[in-house]
C-alpha positions as a Markdown table, in Angstrom:
| # | Residue | x | y | z |
|---|---|---|---|---|
| 1 | Met | 61.4 | 100.1 | 43.3 |
| 2 | Ile | 64.1 | 102.3 | 44.7 |
| 3 | Leu | 62.7 | 102.4 | 48.2 |
| 4 | Arg | 62.5 | 98.6 | 48.2 |
| 5 | Gly | 66.3 | 98.6 | 47.9 |
| 6 | Asn | 66.5 | 96.0 | 45.2 |
| 7 | Gln | 66.3 | 98.0 | 42.0 |
| 8 | Gly | 69.2 | 96.3 | 40.3 |
| 9 | Glu | 67.5 | 92.9 | 40.5 |
| 10 | Glu | 64.1 | 94.3 | 39.6 |
| 11 | Leu | 65.5 | 96.2 | 36.6 |
| 12 | Leu | 67.3 | 93.0 | 35.4 |
| 13 | Gln | 64.2 | 91.0 | 35.9 |
| 14 | Leu | 62.2 | 93.4 | 33.7 |
| 15 | His | 64.8 | 93.3 | 31.0 |
| 16 | Gln | 64.8 | 89.5 | 31.1 |
| 17 | Glu | 61.0 | 89.3 | 31.2 |
| 18 | Tyr | 60.7 | 91.4 | 28.0 |
| 19 | Gly | 63.6 | 89.5 | 26.5 |
| 20 | Lys | 61.1 | 87.1 | 24.9 |
| 21 | Tyr | 60.1 | 90.1 | 22.7 |
| 22 | Leu | 63.4 | 90.5 | 20.9 |
| 23 | His | 62.7 | 94.1 | 19.8 |
| 24 | Leu | 62.0 | 95.1 | 23.4 |
| 25 | Arg | 64.6 | 93.3 | 25.5 |
| 26 | His | 67.1 | 96.2 | 25.4 |
| 27 | Phe | 64.7 | 98.9 | 26.4 |
| 28 | Val | 62.3 | 99.0 | 29.4 |
| 29 | Arg | 60.2 | 102.0 | 30.2 |
| 30 | Ile | 60.5 | 102.7 | 34.0 |
| 31 | Ala | 58.9 | 106.1 | 34.2 |
| 32 | Asn | 56.7 | 108.4 | 32.0 |
| 33 | Asn | 59.8 | 109.8 | 30.3 |
| 34 | Glu | 62.6 | 107.4 | 31.2 |
| 35 | Val | 63.8 | 104.2 | 29.6 |
| 36 | Ser | 66.2 | 101.7 | 31.1 |
| 37 | Val | 68.7 | 100.7 | 28.4 |
| 38 | Cys | 70.7 | 97.4 | 28.4 |
| 39 | His | 72.4 | 97.2 | 25.0 |
| 40 | Pro | 76.0 | 96.7 | 23.9 |
| 41 | Glu | 75.9 | 100.2 | 22.3 |
| 42 | Ala | 74.7 | 101.9 | 25.5 |
| 43 | Phe | 78.1 | 102.8 | 26.9 |
| 44 | Lys | 79.2 | 104.4 | 23.7 |
| 45 | Glu | 76.0 | 106.2 | 22.9 |
| 46 | Leu | 75.0 | 107.4 | 26.4 |
| 47 | Leu | 78.1 | 107.6 | 28.6 |
| 48 | Leu | 81.0 | 108.2 | 26.2 |
| 49 | Thr | 78.9 | 110.7 | 24.2 |
| 50 | Pro | 78.7 | 114.0 | 26.1 |
| 51 | Leu | 74.9 | 114.1 | 26.7 |
| 52 | Arg | 73.4 | 116.3 | 29.4 |
| 53 | Lys | 72.7 | 114.6 | 32.7 |
| 54 | Asp | 69.1 | 114.5 | 34.0 |
| 55 | Ala | 68.0 | 116.9 | 36.7 |
| 56 | Phe | 68.2 | 114.0 | 39.1 |
| 57 | Tyr | 71.9 | 114.8 | 39.7 |
| 58 | Arg | 71.1 | 118.2 | 41.2 |
| 59 | Ile | 70.3 | 116.3 | 44.5 |
| 60 | Phe | 74.1 | 115.7 | 44.8 |
| 61 | Ala | 74.9 | 119.4 | 45.5 |
| 62 | Phe | 76.0 | 118.9 | 49.1 |
| 63 | Pro | 75.0 | 120.4 | 51.5 |
| 64 | Asp | 73.2 | 123.1 | 49.4 |
| 65 | Ser | 73.4 | 124.7 | 46.0 |
| 66 | Arg | 76.3 | 127.0 | 47.1 |
| 67 | Tyr | 78.6 | 124.0 | 47.1 |
| 68 | Thr | 79.2 | 122.6 | 43.6 |
| 69 | Asn | 80.7 | 119.2 | 43.0 |
| 70 | Gly | 81.2 | 117.3 | 39.7 |
| 71 | Met | 78.2 | 115.0 | 40.3 |
| 72 | Ala | 75.8 | 117.9 | 40.5 |
| 73 | Val | 76.9 | 119.6 | 37.3 |
| 74 | Leu | 74.5 | 118.7 | 34.5 |
| 75 | Asp | 76.0 | 120.4 | 31.4 |
| 76 | Pro | 78.8 | 118.4 | 29.7 |
| 77 | Arg | 80.9 | 121.6 | 28.9 |
| 78 | Gln | 80.5 | 122.9 | 32.4 |
| 79 | Lys | 81.4 | 119.5 | 33.8 |
| 80 | Ser | 84.5 | 119.4 | 31.7 |
| 81 | Glu | 85.6 | 122.8 | 32.9 |
| 82 | His | 85.0 | 121.6 | 36.5 |
| 83 | Ser | 87.1 | 118.5 | 35.9 |
| 84 | Arg | 89.9 | 120.7 | 34.5 |
| 85 | Asn | 90.3 | 122.2 | 37.9 |
| 86 | Phe | 90.0 | 119.0 | 40.0 |
| 87 | Ala | 90.9 | 115.9 | 37.9 |
| 88 | Pro | 94.7 | 116.4 | 38.0 |
| 89 | Gly | 94.6 | 116.0 | 41.8 |
| 90 | Tyr | 93.0 | 112.5 | 41.3 |
| 91 | Ser | 95.6 | 111.5 | 38.8 |
| 92 | Leu | 97.3 | 108.1 | 39.2 |
| 93 | Ser | 100.7 | 109.7 | 39.7 |
| 94 | Asn | 99.3 | 111.8 | 42.5 |
| 95 | Met | 97.7 | 108.8 | 44.2 |
| 96 | Val | 101.0 | 106.9 | 44.0 |
| 97 | Asn | 102.7 | 109.8 | 45.7 |
| 98 | Cys | 100.3 | 109.2 | 48.6 |
| 99 | Glu | 101.0 | 105.4 | 48.8 |
| 100 | Glu | 103.2 | 105.6 | 51.9 |
| 101 | Ala | 100.4 | 107.3 | 53.8 |
| 102 | Ile | 97.8 | 104.9 | 52.4 |
| 103 | Asp | 99.9 | 102.0 | 53.6 |
| 104 | Lys | 99.8 | 103.3 | 57.2 |
| 105 | Val | 96.0 | 103.2 | 57.1 |
| 106 | Ile | 95.8 | 99.8 | 55.5 |
| 107 | Gly | 98.3 | 98.6 | 58.2 |
| 108 | Leu | 95.7 | 99.4 | 60.8 |
| 109 | Leu | 93.3 | 97.1 | 59.0 |
| 110 | Met | 95.9 | 94.3 | 59.0 |
| 111 | Asp | 96.4 | 94.9 | 62.8 |
| 112 | Trp | 92.7 | 94.2 | 63.2 |
| 113 | Met | 92.9 | 91.1 | 61.0 |
| 114 | Ser | 95.7 | 89.7 | 63.1 |
| 115 | Lys | 93.8 | 90.6 | 66.3 |
| 116 | Tyr | 90.8 | 88.6 | 65.2 |
| 117 | Ala | 93.0 | 85.7 | 64.0 |
| 118 | Asp | 94.6 | 85.5 | 67.4 |
| 119 | Ser | 91.3 | 85.7 | 69.4 |
| 120 | Gly | 89.3 | 83.4 | 67.2 |
| 121 | Glu | 86.3 | 85.8 | 67.4 |
| 122 | Pro | 84.1 | 86.5 | 64.4 |
| 123 | Met | 85.1 | 89.6 | 62.5 |
| 124 | His | 82.6 | 91.9 | 60.7 |
| 125 | Leu | 84.8 | 92.3 | 57.7 |
| 126 | Asp | 82.1 | 94.4 | 56.0 |
| 127 | Arg | 82.4 | 97.1 | 58.6 |
| 128 | Phe | 86.2 | 97.1 | 58.5 |
| 129 | Cys | 86.2 | 97.4 | 54.7 |
| 130 | Thr | 84.0 | 100.5 | 55.1 |
| 131 | Phe | 86.2 | 101.9 | 57.9 |
| 132 | Thr | 89.3 | 101.4 | 55.8 |
| 133 | Ser | 87.9 | 103.0 | 52.6 |
| 134 | Asn | 86.7 | 106.1 | 54.5 |
| 135 | Asp | 89.9 | 106.5 | 56.4 |
| 136 | Val | 92.0 | 106.2 | 53.2 |
| 137 | Thr | 89.8 | 108.8 | 51.5 |
| 138 | Ser | 90.3 | 111.1 | 54.5 |
| 139 | Glu | 94.0 | 110.5 | 54.6 |
| 140 | Val | 94.4 | 111.3 | 50.9 |
| 141 | Leu | 92.2 | 114.4 | 51.3 |
| 142 | Phe | 93.4 | 115.9 | 54.6 |
| 143 | Ser | 96.6 | 114.1 | 55.5 |
| 144 | Arg | 94.8 | 112.3 | 58.4 |
| 145 | Pro | 92.3 | 109.4 | 58.7 |
| 146 | Tyr | 89.0 | 110.0 | 60.3 |
| 147 | Gly | 89.9 | 107.4 | 62.9 |
| 148 | Phe | 87.3 | 104.7 | 62.2 |
| 149 | Leu | 90.1 | 102.0 | 62.2 |
| 150 | Glu | 91.8 | 103.4 | 65.2 |
| 151 | Lys | 88.5 | 103.2 | 67.2 |
| 152 | Gly | 87.0 | 100.2 | 65.5 |
| 153 | Tyr | 83.5 | 101.7 | 65.3 |
| 154 | Asp | 81.4 | 104.3 | 63.4 |
| 155 | Ile | 82.4 | 107.5 | 65.1 |
| 156 | Gly | 79.4 | 109.8 | 65.5 |
| 157 | Asn | 77.4 | 107.6 | 63.2 |
| 158 | Ala | 79.0 | 109.4 | 60.3 |
| 159 | Ile | 78.9 | 106.3 | 58.0 |
| 160 | Ala | 75.3 | 105.4 | 59.0 |
| 161 | Asn | 74.2 | 109.0 | 58.2 |
| 162 | Asn | 75.9 | 108.8 | 54.8 |
| 163 | Val | 73.8 | 105.7 | 54.1 |
| 164 | Arg | 70.6 | 107.5 | 55.0 |
| 165 | Leu | 71.6 | 110.4 | 52.9 |
| 166 | Gly | 72.2 | 108.1 | 49.9 |
| 167 | Arg | 68.8 | 106.6 | 50.3 |
| 168 | Phe | 67.1 | 110.0 | 50.4 |
| 169 | Ala | 69.1 | 111.3 | 47.3 |
| 170 | Ala | 68.3 | 108.2 | 45.3 |
| 171 | Val | 64.5 | 108.8 | 45.7 |
| 172 | Ala | 64.2 | 112.6 | 45.9 |
| 173 | Gly | 66.3 | 113.2 | 42.9 |
| 174 | His | 63.6 | 111.7 | 40.6 |
| 175 | His | 60.7 | 113.8 | 41.7 |
| 176 | Trp | 60.4 | 117.5 | 41.0 |
| 177 | Ile | 58.2 | 118.1 | 44.0 |
| 178 | Met | 60.7 | 116.5 | 46.3 |
| 179 | Leu | 63.5 | 118.4 | 44.6 |
| 180 | Met | 61.7 | 121.6 | 45.4 |
| 181 | Ile | 61.2 | 120.5 | 49.0 |
| 182 | His | 64.8 | 119.6 | 49.2 |
| 183 | Ala | 65.9 | 123.0 | 47.8 |
| 184 | Ile | 63.6 | 125.0 | 50.2 |
| 185 | Leu | 64.0 | 123.0 | 53.4 |
| 186 | Leu | 66.8 | 120.5 | 53.3 |
| 187 | Ala | 69.4 | 122.2 | 51.1 |
| 188 | Asn | 68.6 | 125.6 | 52.6 |
| 189 | Pro | 71.9 | 127.4 | 53.7 |
| 190 | Ile | 70.2 | 128.1 | 57.1 |
| 191 | Thr | 69.5 | 124.4 | 57.6 |
| 192 | Thr | 73.1 | 123.6 | 56.7 |
| 193 | Trp | 74.3 | 126.3 | 59.2 |
| 194 | Leu | 72.1 | 124.7 | 61.9 |
| 195 | Gly | 73.6 | 121.3 | 61.1 |
| 196 | Val | 70.3 | 119.4 | 61.9 |
| 197 | Leu | 70.2 | 117.2 | 58.8 |
| 198 | Pro | 72.5 | 114.5 | 57.3 |
| 199 | Thr | 73.8 | 116.9 | 54.8 |
| 200 | Gly | 74.8 | 119.2 | 57.6 |
| 201 | His | 76.6 | 116.4 | 59.4 |
| 202 | Ile | 78.6 | 115.6 | 56.2 |
| 203 | Leu | 79.6 | 119.3 | 56.2 |
| 204 | Glu | 80.5 | 119.2 | 59.8 |
| 205 | Val | 82.8 | 116.1 | 59.4 |
| 206 | Thr | 84.5 | 117.7 | 56.4 |
| 207 | Met | 84.9 | 121.2 | 58.0 |
| 208 | Asn | 86.3 | 119.7 | 61.2 |
| 209 | Ser | 88.9 | 117.8 | 59.2 |
| 210 | Leu | 89.7 | 121.0 | 57.2 |
| 211 | Arg | 90.2 | 123.0 | 60.4 |
| 212 | Glu | 92.4 | 120.4 | 61.9 |
| 213 | Arg | 94.4 | 120.2 | 58.7 |
| 214 | Glu | 94.8 | 124.0 | 58.6 |
| 215 | Asn | 96.0 | 124.0 | 62.3 |
| 216 | Arg | 98.6 | 121.4 | 61.5 |
| 217 | Glu | 99.6 | 123.4 | 58.4 |
| 218 | Thr | 100.6 | 126.4 | 60.5 |
| 219 | Lys | 102.8 | 124.1 | 62.5 |
| 220 | Gly | 104.3 | 122.5 | 59.5 |
| 221 | Gly | 104.5 | 118.7 | 58.7 |
| 222 | Asn | 101.6 | 118.8 | 56.2 |
| 223 | Arg | 102.1 | 116.9 | 53.0 |
| 224 | Phe | 100.9 | 118.1 | 49.6 |
| 225 | Asp | 97.5 | 116.3 | 49.9 |
| 226 | Leu | 94.5 | 116.3 | 47.6 |
| 227 | Leu | 92.9 | 119.3 | 49.3 |
| 228 | Glu | 96.2 | 121.3 | 49.1 |
| 229 | Tyr | 96.4 | 120.5 | 45.4 |
| 230 | Trp | 93.0 | 122.0 | 44.9 |
| 231 | Leu | 93.7 | 125.0 | 47.1 |
| 232 | Lys | 96.8 | 125.7 | 45.0 |
| 233 | Thr | 94.7 | 125.6 | 41.9 |
| 234 | Leu | 92.4 | 128.1 | 43.6 |
| 235 | Arg | 95.3 | 130.4 | 44.4 |
| 236 | Asp | 96.8 | 130.1 | 40.9 |
| 237 | His | 93.4 | 130.4 | 39.0 |
| 238 | Pro | 91.0 | 132.5 | 41.1 |
| 239 | Asp | 89.2 | 133.4 | 37.9 |
| 240 | Arg | 87.9 | 129.9 | 37.3 |
| 241 | Leu | 87.5 | 128.6 | 40.8 |
| 242 | Asp | 86.1 | 129.7 | 44.2 |
| 243 | Leu | 86.4 | 128.4 | 47.7 |
| 244 | Asn | 82.8 | 127.1 | 47.9 |
| 245 | Thr | 83.5 | 125.0 | 44.8 |
| 246 | Val | 86.6 | 123.5 | 46.5 |
| 247 | Gln | 84.6 | 122.9 | 49.6 |
| 248 | Gly | 81.8 | 121.3 | 47.6 |
| 249 | Gln | 84.1 | 119.0 | 45.7 |
| 250 | Thr | 85.7 | 118.0 | 49.1 |
| 251 | Ile | 82.3 | 117.3 | 50.6 |
| 252 | Gly | 81.3 | 115.3 | 47.5 |
| 253 | Thr | 84.5 | 113.2 | 47.8 |
| 254 | Val | 83.8 | 112.5 | 51.5 |
| 255 | Ala | 80.2 | 111.5 | 50.7 |
| 256 | Ala | 81.0 | 109.2 | 47.9 |
| 257 | Gly | 84.6 | 108.1 | 48.5 |
| 258 | Gly | 84.1 | 105.2 | 50.8 |
| 259 | Asp | 81.0 | 103.3 | 49.7 |
| 260 | Ala | 82.1 | 102.1 | 46.2 |
| 261 | Thr | 85.5 | 101.0 | 47.4 |
| 262 | Ser | 84.1 | 99.1 | 50.4 |
| 263 | Thr | 81.6 | 97.3 | 48.0 |
| 264 | Ala | 84.4 | 96.3 | 45.7 |
| 265 | Leu | 86.5 | 95.0 | 48.6 |
| 266 | Gln | 83.6 | 93.1 | 50.0 |
| 267 | Ser | 82.6 | 91.6 | 46.7 |
| 268 | Phe | 86.1 | 90.3 | 46.2 |
| 269 | Phe | 86.3 | 88.5 | 49.5 |
| 270 | Tyr | 82.7 | 87.4 | 49.6 |
| 271 | His | 83.0 | 85.7 | 46.2 |
| 272 | Met | 86.6 | 84.5 | 46.5 |
| 273 | Ile | 86.0 | 82.5 | 49.7 |
| 274 | Arg | 83.3 | 80.7 | 47.8 |
| 275 | His | 85.8 | 79.9 | 45.1 |
| 276 | Pro | 88.8 | 78.5 | 47.0 |
| 277 | Thr | 90.5 | 77.5 | 43.7 |
| 278 | Ala | 90.6 | 81.1 | 42.6 |
| 279 | Trp | 91.9 | 82.2 | 46.1 |
| 280 | Gln | 94.7 | 79.7 | 45.9 |
| 281 | Gln | 95.6 | 80.7 | 42.4 |
| 282 | Val | 96.0 | 84.3 | 43.4 |
| 283 | Arg | 98.0 | 83.2 | 46.4 |
| 284 | Asp | 100.3 | 81.0 | 44.2 |
| 285 | Glu | 100.8 | 84.0 | 41.9 |
| 286 | Ile | 101.8 | 86.2 | 44.9 |
| 287 | Asp | 104.1 | 83.5 | 46.2 |
| 288 | Ala | 105.8 | 83.2 | 42.9 |
| 289 | Ala | 106.3 | 86.9 | 42.8 |
| 290 | Ser | 107.7 | 86.9 | 46.3 |
| 291 | Lys | 110.4 | 84.4 | 45.3 |
| 292 | Ser | 111.5 | 86.9 | 42.6 |
| 293 | Gly | 111.8 | 89.7 | 45.2 |
| 294 | Arg | 108.4 | 91.3 | 44.8 |
| 295 | Cys | 105.3 | 91.4 | 47.1 |
| 296 | Gln | 107.5 | 91.3 | 50.2 |
| 297 | Asp | 106.5 | 94.5 | 51.9 |
| 298 | Arg | 104.0 | 94.4 | 54.8 |
| 299 | Ile | 101.5 | 96.1 | 52.5 |
| 300 | Ile | 102.0 | 94.9 | 49.0 |
| 301 | Ser | 102.9 | 97.8 | 46.7 |
| 302 | Phe | 100.7 | 99.0 | 44.0 |
| 303 | Ala | 103.4 | 98.5 | 41.4 |
| 304 | Asp | 103.7 | 94.8 | 42.5 |
| 305 | Thr | 99.9 | 94.3 | 42.3 |
| 306 | Gln | 100.0 | 95.4 | 38.7 |
| 307 | Lys | 102.3 | 92.4 | 37.9 |
| 308 | Leu | 99.7 | 90.0 | 39.3 |
| 309 | Pro | 97.4 | 89.4 | 36.3 |
| 310 | Phe | 95.1 | 86.8 | 37.9 |
| 311 | Leu | 94.5 | 89.0 | 40.9 |
| 312 | Gln | 93.5 | 91.8 | 38.6 |
| 313 | Leu | 91.0 | 89.5 | 36.8 |
| 314 | Cys | 89.5 | 88.5 | 40.1 |
| 315 | Ile | 89.1 | 92.1 | 41.2 |
| 316 | Lys | 87.4 | 93.0 | 37.8 |
| 317 | Glu | 85.1 | 90.0 | 38.1 |
| 318 | Ala | 84.2 | 91.0 | 41.6 |
| 319 | Met | 83.2 | 94.5 | 40.4 |
| 320 | Arg | 81.4 | 93.0 | 37.4 |
| 321 | Val | 79.2 | 90.5 | 39.3 |
| 322 | Phe | 78.3 | 93.0 | 42.0 |
| 323 | Ser | 78.6 | 96.6 | 40.8 |
| 324 | Pro | 79.1 | 99.3 | 43.4 |
| 325 | Val | 76.3 | 101.3 | 41.7 |
| 326 | His | 72.9 | 99.7 | 40.9 |
| 327 | Gln | 70.9 | 102.7 | 40.0 |
| 328 | Gly | 70.6 | 103.8 | 36.4 |
| 329 | Leu | 72.7 | 106.8 | 35.2 |
| 330 | Pro | 70.2 | 109.0 | 33.4 |
| 331 | Arg | 71.0 | 111.1 | 30.3 |
| 332 | Val | 68.8 | 113.4 | 28.3 |
| 333 | Val | 68.4 | 112.8 | 24.6 |
| 334 | Pro | 69.6 | 116.0 | 22.7 |
| 335 | Lys | 67.8 | 117.7 | 19.8 |
| 336 | His | 69.3 | 115.6 | 17.1 |
| 337 | Gly | 68.1 | 112.4 | 18.9 |
| 338 | Val | 69.9 | 109.2 | 19.8 |
| 339 | Thr | 69.8 | 105.8 | 18.1 |
| 340 | Ile | 70.7 | 102.6 | 19.9 |
| 341 | Gly | 70.5 | 99.2 | 18.2 |
| 342 | Gly | 68.4 | 100.7 | 15.4 |
| 343 | His | 65.9 | 102.2 | 17.9 |
| 344 | Ala | 65.5 | 106.0 | 17.7 |
| 345 | Phe | 64.8 | 108.1 | 20.7 |
| 346 | Ser | 63.5 | 111.7 | 20.4 |
| 347 | Tyr | 64.6 | 114.9 | 22.0 |
| 348 | Gly | 63.9 | 115.2 | 25.8 |
| 349 | Ala | 63.6 | 111.5 | 26.5 |
| 350 | Ile | 65.6 | 110.2 | 29.5 |
| 351 | Leu | 67.8 | 107.1 | 28.9 |
| 352 | Ser | 69.5 | 105.4 | 31.8 |
| 353 | Val | 72.1 | 102.7 | 32.1 |
| 354 | Ser | 72.5 | 100.6 | 35.2 |
| 355 | Ala | 75.9 | 99.0 | 35.6 |
| 356 | Phe | 74.4 | 96.2 | 37.6 |
| 357 | Val | 72.0 | 95.3 | 34.7 |
| 358 | Met | 74.7 | 95.7 | 32.1 |
| 359 | His | 77.1 | 93.5 | 34.0 |
| 360 | Arg | 74.5 | 90.7 | 34.4 |
| 361 | Ser | 73.4 | 90.7 | 30.8 |
| 362 | Glu | 73.6 | 87.2 | 29.4 |
| 363 | Glu | 73.6 | 88.7 | 25.9 |
| 364 | Ile | 76.9 | 90.4 | 26.7 |
| 365 | Trp | 78.6 | 88.1 | 29.2 |
| 366 | Gly | 77.1 | 84.7 | 28.3 |
| 367 | Pro | 74.7 | 82.3 | 30.1 |
| 368 | Asp | 76.8 | 82.3 | 33.3 |
| 369 | Ala | 76.6 | 86.1 | 33.6 |
| 370 | His | 75.2 | 85.8 | 37.1 |
| 371 | Asn | 78.1 | 83.7 | 38.3 |
| 372 | Phe | 81.5 | 84.7 | 39.6 |
| 373 | Asn | 84.0 | 83.4 | 37.0 |
| 374 | Pro | 87.4 | 85.2 | 36.7 |
| 375 | Asp | 88.3 | 82.9 | 33.7 |
| 376 | Arg | 85.7 | 84.7 | 31.5 |
| 377 | Trp | 88.3 | 87.5 | 31.1 |
| 378 | Tyr | 90.4 | 85.1 | 29.1 |
| 379 | Ser | 87.8 | 84.7 | 26.4 |
| 380 | Ala | 88.8 | 85.7 | 22.8 |
| 381 | Asp | 86.1 | 88.3 | 22.5 |
| 382 | Ile | 86.8 | 90.0 | 25.9 |
| 383 | Ser | 87.7 | 93.3 | 24.2 |
| 384 | Ser | 84.2 | 93.8 | 23.0 |
| 385 | Lys | 82.7 | 92.7 | 26.3 |
| 386 | Glu | 85.0 | 95.0 | 28.3 |
| 387 | Lys | 83.3 | 98.0 | 26.6 |
| 388 | Cys | 80.3 | 97.1 | 28.7 |
| 389 | Phe | 82.3 | 97.0 | 31.9 |
| 390 | Ile | 81.4 | 100.2 | 33.7 |
| 391 | Pro | 81.9 | 99.9 | 37.5 |
| 392 | Phe | 83.1 | 103.5 | 37.5 |
| 393 | Gly | 80.8 | 104.9 | 34.9 |
| 394 | Gly | 82.4 | 106.5 | 31.9 |
| 395 | Gly | 82.9 | 109.5 | 29.7 |
| 396 | Tyr | 82.9 | 113.0 | 31.1 |
| 397 | Asn | 81.1 | 111.9 | 34.3 |
| 398 | Ala | 83.3 | 108.9 | 35.1 |
| 399 | Cys | 84.2 | 108.5 | 38.8 |
| 400 | Pro | 87.2 | 110.9 | 39.4 |
| 401 | Gly | 88.5 | 108.8 | 42.3 |
| 402 | Gln | 88.8 | 105.5 | 40.4 |
| 403 | His | 92.6 | 105.5 | 40.5 |
| 404 | Leu | 92.5 | 105.7 | 44.3 |
| 405 | Ala | 89.9 | 102.9 | 44.4 |
| 406 | Arg | 91.8 | 100.6 | 42.1 |
| 407 | Met | 95.0 | 101.1 | 44.0 |
| 408 | Glu | 93.4 | 100.6 | 47.4 |
| 409 | Val | 91.4 | 97.5 | 46.4 |
| 410 | Ala | 94.4 | 95.8 | 44.7 |
| 411 | Lys | 96.8 | 96.4 | 47.7 |
| 412 | Ile | 94.3 | 95.2 | 50.3 |
| 413 | Cys | 93.1 | 92.2 | 48.4 |
| 414 | Ala | 96.7 | 91.1 | 47.6 |
| 415 | Thr | 97.9 | 91.5 | 51.1 |
| 416 | Ile | 95.0 | 89.7 | 52.8 |
| 417 | Val | 95.2 | 86.8 | 50.4 |
| 418 | Arg | 98.9 | 86.4 | 51.0 |
| 419 | Asp | 98.7 | 86.6 | 54.8 |
| 420 | Tyr | 95.3 | 85.2 | 55.9 |
| 421 | Asp | 92.7 | 82.6 | 55.4 |
| 422 | Ile | 89.1 | 83.7 | 55.7 |
| 423 | Arg | 85.9 | 81.6 | 56.1 |
| 424 | Gln | 82.4 | 82.8 | 56.7 |
| 425 | Val | 80.9 | 82.1 | 60.1 |
| 426 | Glu | 77.7 | 80.8 | 58.4 |
| 427 | Pro | 79.0 | 79.5 | 55.0 |
| 428 | Gln | 75.6 | 79.2 | 53.3 |
| 429 | Lys | 74.3 | 82.6 | 54.5 |
| 430 | Lys | 74.1 | 85.3 | 51.8 |
| 431 | Trp | 75.1 | 88.8 | 52.6 |
| 432 | Ser | 72.4 | 91.5 | 53.1 |
| 433 | Tyr | 72.2 | 94.9 | 51.3 |
| 434 | Lys | 69.8 | 97.6 | 50.2 |
| 435 | Ala | 70.6 | 99.1 | 46.8 |
| 436 | Tyr | 69.7 | 102.8 | 46.5 |
| 437 | Phe | 72.0 | 104.8 | 44.3 |
| 438 | Gly | 75.0 | 102.8 | 45.5 |
| 439 | Val | 75.1 | 99.8 | 47.7 |
| 440 | Val | 77.2 | 98.6 | 50.6 |
| 441 | Pro | 76.6 | 94.9 | 51.7 |
| 442 | His | 76.6 | 93.9 | 55.4 |
| 443 | Ser | 76.0 | 91.0 | 57.8 |
| 444 | Trp | 78.3 | 88.3 | 56.7 |
| 445 | Pro | 80.8 | 87.9 | 59.6 |
| 446 | Val | 83.9 | 85.8 | 59.0 |
| 447 | Phe | 86.6 | 83.9 | 60.9 |
| 448 | Val | 90.1 | 85.0 | 60.2 |
| 449 | Asp | 93.1 | 82.7 | 60.5 |
| 450 | Asn | 96.8 | 83.5 | 60.1 |
| 451 | Arg | 98.0 | 81.7 | 57.0 |
| 452 | Ala | 99.4 | 78.3 | 58.0 |
| 453 | Gly | 103.2 | 78.0 | 57.7 |
| 454 | Trp | 103.5 | 81.7 | 56.7 |
| 455 | Glu | 105.9 | 83.8 | 58.7 |
| 456 | His | 105.6 | 87.6 | 58.8 |
| 457 | His | 108.9 | 89.5 | 58.4 |
| 458 | Trp | 107.8 | 92.8 | 59.8 |
């Protein structure tokens, strides 16, 4: 199912198929000891409750076991200790401090938008969303972008290698034999040193950026970026942190930082151009804000996007209808057991929750759960539904970079809706994608037009 690249749809179909048996619709056995759960109580009982993660997550120790990152830590207490060292760097206030640097990167995306608008040539917006999200991640980490937007292509196939790595991890993490092979051959420090595998390449990209950042640091002019925040924590608390762990967290951020944000951006534009009324409503909201003195910078500020309620609903709906992560998030039932919806699970069972399946559940979201409908967020019972909205996971293993992702998505979406019109080259063509752990769509080129009657003031 994972190798076919459509596990989200297949899992959803299985839950729907067994839906005719009311006592089974919430639980589908997908392996000898794993059950896929789609139940309104799943978020609270499996993600908010600090249950141990399944051994699957060990595969995310990049490039080998010497380098620890939050994804690869299985024990909730150890993960909480790990987060104590790194989470403050990801804080919203710290991300806001980086906004000026983030704007410079987003400005390069807008340059490409204008270039394609002027030339009339089709634009592969999917690629540029991925270029942007990776460059922003690098800027926040190292005080410099990787340069994807500057060049306009995947430098050294770094992004393509990351996709291959994700495909391998999604499959290998579920099989103990493959985990052993991974540990002996692929995650061997010697293999990493040789740099002959995708994990080695991720390390190379990261270490090159680290060295360049350190060289600039000796010359001055380096801001207090995310990496420096962590290095300061290392200097202040050498008893609870080591350099390999800092490097491991950095590598993990590089590996995961771009895909989810690119998917959120793409889902917004892909669905919004199919719902022109919603696009116009967001634009009208921005225009009204502009008349009151807001939303007038070249890149709309994060503070201004927070005062655009319908934009925020459209972004949430885009992440609901197409979650950045399709694979289930597996947790191990503790000794005292777990009960969900009156169904008891015993010690050692693995229960997994797929955001894609939860977000498409008709029981939770209604009969139009498969449709893009921002107005659903106005419903009277939205507070109970929102507990099942998990694009960034939840609990002790929630995505640490979600503040950056939310900021980046809001700023880019607002600015593009304000300044440009977008239409798909082949309006009826659906995008393509392969869903492994995460998913990044592709192959839906668009035409970009400068907004009619709109004058830029920069």
